Structures are given as C-alpha cells and as structure tokens.
C-alpha positions as CSV (number, residue, x, y, z in Angstrom):
1,M,208.3,154.1,113.2
2,K,211.6,153.3,114.8
3,R,213.2,149.9,114.2
4,E,213.0,149.3,117.8
5,Y,209.1,149.8,118.0
6,W,208.4,147.4,115.1
7,I,210.7,144.8,117.2
8,I,208.5,145.5,120.5
9,I,205.5,144.9,118.4
10,I,206.8,141.7,117.0
11,V,207.7,140.5,120.7
12,Y,204.3,141.3,121.8
13,I,202.6,139.3,119.1
14,G,205.0,136.4,119.5
15,M,203.8,136.6,123.3
16,Q,200.2,136.4,122.4
17,F,200.7,133.5,120.1
18,S,203.5,131.5,122.2
19,S,201.0,129.5,123.9
20,L,199.8,127.8,120.8
21,I,203.7,125.7,121.2
22,G,204.4,126.5,124.8
23,L,201.4,125.6,126.5
24,P,201.0,122.0,124.9
25,A,204.7,121.4,125.7
26,L,204.3,122.7,129.3
27,M,201.3,120.6,129.6
28,F,202.9,117.4,128.6
29,S,205.8,118.3,130.9
30,F,203.4,118.6,133.8
31,N,201.9,115.2,132.9
32,F,205.0,113.2,132.9
33,L,206.2,114.9,136.2
34,G,202.9,114.3,137.9
35,I,202.1,118.0,138.3
36,S,198.5,119.2,137.7
37,Q,197.8,120.3,134.4
38,N,195.7,123.1,135.5
39,L,198.8,125.1,136.7
40,A,199.9,125.1,133.0
41,V,198.0,128.1,131.9
42,P,198.7,130.5,134.7
43,I,202.3,129.6,134.7
44,W,203.0,129.8,131.1
45,L,200.9,133.3,131.3
46,I,203.1,134.3,134.0
47,A,206.4,133.1,132.2
48,S,205.7,134.8,128.7
49,F,204.3,138.1,130.0
50,S,207.4,138.4,132.2
51,I,209.9,137.4,129.5
52,A,208.2,139.7,127.1
53,L,208.1,142.7,129.6
54,L,212.0,141.8,130.1
55,I,212.8,142.0,126.7
56,I,210.7,145.2,125.7
57,L,212.4,147.1,128.8
58,F,216.0,146.0,127.5
59,I,214.9,147.3,123.9
60,L,213.9,150.5,125.6
61,R,216.7,150.9,127.9
62,K,218.4,153.6,126.2
63,E,215.3,155.5,125.4
64,M,214.3,155.5,129.2
65,N,217.4,156.9,130.1
66,T,216.8,160.1,127.8
67,R,214.3,162.8,128.1
68,S,212.7,161.9,124.9
69,F,211.1,159.0,126.8
70,D,208.8,161.3,128.4
71,E,209.5,164.7,126.6
72,K,208.2,167.7,127.7
73,G,205.6,166.2,129.9
74,S,203.5,167.6,132.3
75,S,204.7,168.5,135.7
76,L,204.9,165.8,138.3
77,G,202.1,167.2,140.5
78,Q,199.8,167.4,137.4
79,S,200.8,164.1,136.2
80,V,199.9,162.5,139.6
81,I,196.5,164.2,139.7
82,W,195.9,163.2,136.1
83,A,197.0,159.4,136.9
84,I,194.6,159.3,139.7
85,L,191.7,161.1,137.7
86,G,192.4,158.8,134.9
87,V,191.4,155.7,137.0
88,F,187.9,157.2,137.4
89,L,187.9,158.5,133.9
90,A,188.6,155.0,132.7
91,L,185.9,153.4,134.7
92,F,183.4,155.9,133.6
93,A,184.1,155.3,130.0
94,Q,184.0,151.7,130.6
95,Y,180.6,152.0,132.4
96,A,179.1,154.3,129.7
97,A,180.3,151.9,127.1
98,A,178.7,148.9,128.8
99,I,175.3,150.7,129.1
100,I,175.3,151.6,125.3
101,E,176.4,147.8,124.7
102,S,173.4,147.0,127.0
103,L,170.9,149.1,125.1
104,L,172.2,147.5,121.6
105,G,171.3,144.0,122.9
106,I,174.7,143.0,123.6
107,K,175.1,140.6,126.5
108,M,176.7,141.7,129.5
109,G,179.6,140.4,130.9
110,S,183.1,139.5,129.4
111,D,184.2,136.1,128.6
112,N,187.9,137.5,128.7
113,T,187.6,138.6,132.5
114,K,185.9,134.9,133.4
115,D,188.6,133.3,132.0
116,I,191.2,135.8,133.8
117,L,189.2,135.0,137.2
118,D,189.5,131.3,136.5
119,I,193.3,131.8,136.1
120,I,193.5,133.6,139.2
121,N,191.6,131.2,141.1
122,T,193.9,128.5,139.9
123,L,197.0,130.4,140.8
124,P,196.5,133.7,142.6
125,L,200.1,134.7,141.6
126,A,198.8,135.0,138.0
127,M,197.3,138.5,139.2
128,V,200.4,139.9,138.8
129,V,200.2,139.6,135.1
130,T,196.5,140.7,135.0
131,S,196.9,143.7,137.3
132,I,200.6,145.0,136.6
133,I,202.6,143.4,134.0
134,G,199.6,143.1,131.3
135,P,198.8,146.9,131.7
136,I,202.3,147.7,131.3
137,L,202.7,146.1,128.4
138,E,199.4,147.0,126.8
139,E,200.3,150.7,127.5
140,I,203.8,150.4,125.9
141,V,202.8,148.9,122.8
142,F,199.2,150.4,122.2
143,R,199.8,154.0,123.7
144,K,203.5,154.7,123.4
145,I,204.0,152.9,120.1
146,I,201.1,152.7,118.3
147,F,199.1,155.9,119.1
148,G,202.2,157.9,119.9
149,S,203.3,157.2,116.3
150,L,199.8,157.5,114.8
151,H,199.6,160.9,116.5
152,K,202.7,162.3,114.8
153,R,200.7,162.3,111.6
154,F,197.1,162.4,112.5
155,N,195.0,164.3,114.8
156,F,193.8,162.8,118.2
157,F,190.6,161.3,117.4
158,I,192.3,159.3,114.4
159,S,195.1,158.1,116.3
160,A,193.0,157.3,119.4
161,L,190.4,155.5,117.1
162,V,192.7,153.4,115.4
163,S,194.8,152.7,118.1
164,S,191.8,152.0,120.4
165,V,190.1,149.5,117.8
166,I,193.2,147.6,117.7
167,F,193.6,147.4,121.2
168,A,190.1,146.2,121.4
169,L,190.7,143.4,118.9
170,A,193.7,142.4,120.8
171,H,191.5,141.2,123.5
172,M,189.7,138.7,121.2
173,E,186.3,139.9,122.0
174,P,184.9,141.9,119.0
175,V,181.5,141.8,120.4
176,H,182.9,144.3,123.1
177,I,184.8,146.1,120.9
178,L,183.0,149.4,122.0
179,L,183.8,148.8,125.7
180,Y,187.6,148.1,125.1
181,S,187.9,151.1,122.5
182,A,186.3,153.4,125.1
183,M,189.1,152.4,127.7
184,G,191.7,152.8,124.8
185,F,190.4,156.4,124.2
186,S,190.9,157.4,127.9
187,F,194.0,155.9,128.1
188,A,195.3,157.6,125.1
189,F,193.6,160.9,126.4
190,L,195.9,160.7,129.4
191,Y,198.9,160.0,127.5
192,V,198.6,163.0,125.0
193,R,197.2,165.3,128.0
194,T,200.4,164.6,130.1
195,K,203.0,163.2,127.8
196,R,204.1,160.9,130.3
197,I,203.3,157.0,129.8
198,W,203.5,156.2,133.5
199,V,200.2,158.1,133.9
200,P,198.1,155.8,131.5
201,I,200.1,152.9,133.1
202,F,199.0,153.7,136.5
203,A,195.4,154.5,135.5
204,H,195.5,151.1,133.7
205,V,197.1,149.0,136.4
206,T,194.8,150.5,139.0
207,M,191.8,150.0,137.2
208,N,192.5,146.5,136.4
209,T,193.5,145.7,140.2
210,M,190.1,147.1,141.0
211,V,188.1,145.1,138.6
212,V,189.7,141.9,139.7
213,L,189.5,142.4,143.4
214,V,185.9,143.3,143.1
215,Q,184.9,140.7,140.9
216,S,186.7,137.9,142.9
217,I,185.3,139.1,146.3
218,Y,181.8,139.9,145.0
219,K,181.8,137.1,142.3
220,D,178.3,135.9,143.4
221,D,176.7,139.2,143.8
222,I,177.9,140.4,140.6
223,E,176.7,137.3,138.9
224,R,172.8,137.9,140.2
225,L,173.0,141.4,139.6
226,R,174.1,140.6,136.0
227,R,171.2,138.0,135.5
228,E,168.7,140.6,136.9
229,A,169.8,143.1,134.4
230,E,169.6,140.9,131.5
231,A,166.1,140.1,132.4
232,V,165.2,143.7,132.5
233,Q,166.8,144.0,129.1
234,N,164.9,141.3,127.9
235,F,161.8,142.4,129.1
236,I,162.1,145.9,127.5
237,G,163.3,144.3,124.3
238,G,159.9,142.3,124.0
239,F,157.9,145.6,123.9
240,L,160.2,147.0,121.4
C-alpha cells in the first residue's frame, strides 16, 4: 500500500477519535461563552469531517490529476448508469440484510441512524456531513484504499468481504454487521465494475440522503411500523 494511503487511514482514524479530546474542550468553551452545549456535537462533527476531507483531498491531489486515479474505467455513459443503478442495488442489499437480521431475531432499527437524526434535528446543517462528506470519506478509505489494495492481491469476494467487515465495524454497531457489510459489498461491486470511485460515492451519497430525508419526514410512521414488525417477529418467535 502506498505511503499516502497509510497517512489517509491514520487521518481517518484520528478524525473518528478526535471527539474524545475535542468535544469536551468545545463543550467547555460553549459553556464559558454561554452557547448551548447541544450544538457542540454537530459542530464538532462538521468541523472534524470537513477538515479530514480537506486533508485527504490534499494528499490525493497529485493522484487525482493523473489517469491512475480512475485508470481504464468504464465510459462516462456506463458509469452514470451504474451510479444510478447502484443506489437501488445498495437499497436492495440493505433491505435484504435487514430481513435476514429480522429472521435471526436481531432488533430492527439502528442506534447509529437514530443518533444521526438527533444530531440533524439539533443542527440541520449536519446533514451535509451525514449525506455528503461522510460517504465521500468512507468510499475513499474503505473502497478505493482498503478494498482497492486488497483486490490487487486477492479475488473480489475476499477483498470485498474483508473491506466490508471493516466498514461495518467502523460504524460501531457489531449487531448490524450483516447490514453494513451488505452495503459494503454493493459499493465494492460498483467500484470494481466501473473502476471509477465517484460511482460508489454517488450511490452512497444518494442512498444516505434518501434514508435521512425519509426517516426525518416520516419518523412517526416508521417508528409505528417498526413496533408492528417487532410484534409480528415476537409472535412468530413464540411458535418457534
């Protein structure tokens, strides 16, 4: 793996753990200035993700200006088609994984998604991170760097499996490892199929945006359906 790629991974990990120091400091500053501490989390989220993205793009600046960044990729027309189809592919993979998790008795709903929605409700501008900056960072790190590096040595399945499991664990919800891994497989397929990293980025950004908007607008209806689904699941489980 290139030295620059290791630096990018370190930057990404540093961003993930930066809140351990930065967030308490920001909350203390807000308290001193009389600013609501509820804003500390979304503001730190926006700042840390934005800075990490700028650093990573700076590191990749030379590679992005060469053909090696998207070497021998699909034609523009084919890539656009796959980018659009990729949204539905990722949504289908997520839905199929959710059904399997339900059959395995795993509780429906994601604490990670709930936390994200709470942050957006506090500061709507945070949607820029969850819907755009976050997916861009994840596709660069998990698909272009981790999956891409593995795929030079191993076949697609092994490379996608390892990178997708790492992608899933990075979301700090091991109970939903199947759900996140299914999405990771979908984005890895899009990348290897088109050899253009912007294709899975587009699919990931669009999917995240759709999920956030739907769950924000139809929050009460989704919660009601989730409770009804869990009731059916418990009823069936009683017979088994």
